[in-house]
C-alpha positions in Angstrom: 0.0 0.0 0.0 1.3 3.4 -1.0 -0.3 6.8 -0.5 0.4 10.5 -0.7 -0.8 13.5 1.3 -4.3 14.3 0.1 -5.2 10.8 -0.8 -8.3 9.2 0.8 -8.2 6.0 2.9 -11.3 3.9 2.8 -11.8 1.5 5.7 -14.5 -1.1 5.1 -16.9 -2.0 7.9 -15.9 -5.3 9.6 -19.3 -6.5 10.7 -22.9 -6.4 9.3 -24.3 -2.9 9.9 -21.0 -1.2 10.4 -20.5 1.5 7.8 -17.4 2.1 5.7 -15.3 5.1 7.0 -13.2 7.5 5.0 -10.2 9.5 6.1 -8.0 12.1 4.4 -4.3 11.3 4.6 -2.6 14.2 6.3 0.9 12.9 6.7 2.8 9.8 5.4 5.0 8.6 8.2 6.6 5.6 6.5 9.2 5.5 3.8 8.2 5.8 0.1 4.5 6.3 0.8 4.1 3.3 3.0 2.2 3.3 6.3 1.8 4.4 9.0 -0.4 7.4 8.0 -1.8 10.3 10.0 -5.4 10.7 8.9 -8.5 12.8 9.6 -11.8 11.0 9.5 -15.0 12.6 8.2 -16.1 13.4 11.8 -12.9 15.4 12.4 -11.2 12.7 14.5 -7.5 12.4 13.8 -5.4 9.2 14.2 -2.2 7.5 13.2 -3.1 4.3 11.3 -1.4 1.1 10.1 -4.2 0.1 7.7 -5.2 -3.6 7.5 -6.4 -5.6 4.6 -9.9 -4.1 5.0 -8.6 -0.7 3.8 -7.8 0.8 0.3 -6.2 4.0 -0.8 -8.1 6.2 -3.3 -5.5 8.4 -4.9 -6.2 12.2 -5.3 -7.4 13.2 -8.7 -4.7 14.0 -11.2 -2.3 11.5 -9.7 -1.0 8.7 -11.9 
């Protein structure tokens, strides 16, 4: 998994009824775009994350 500042992290719900969550990547703390990431969720909560297999990166528009 590789990401850049401004990309979006989508974390899928793990159980029935749990909604997917999205977060903006504010800072890449690992080398070469790898985790961990400092993110801000849609509710304003900020966290440092090591995304698991239930997460994907949506790259910012205009990025190859």
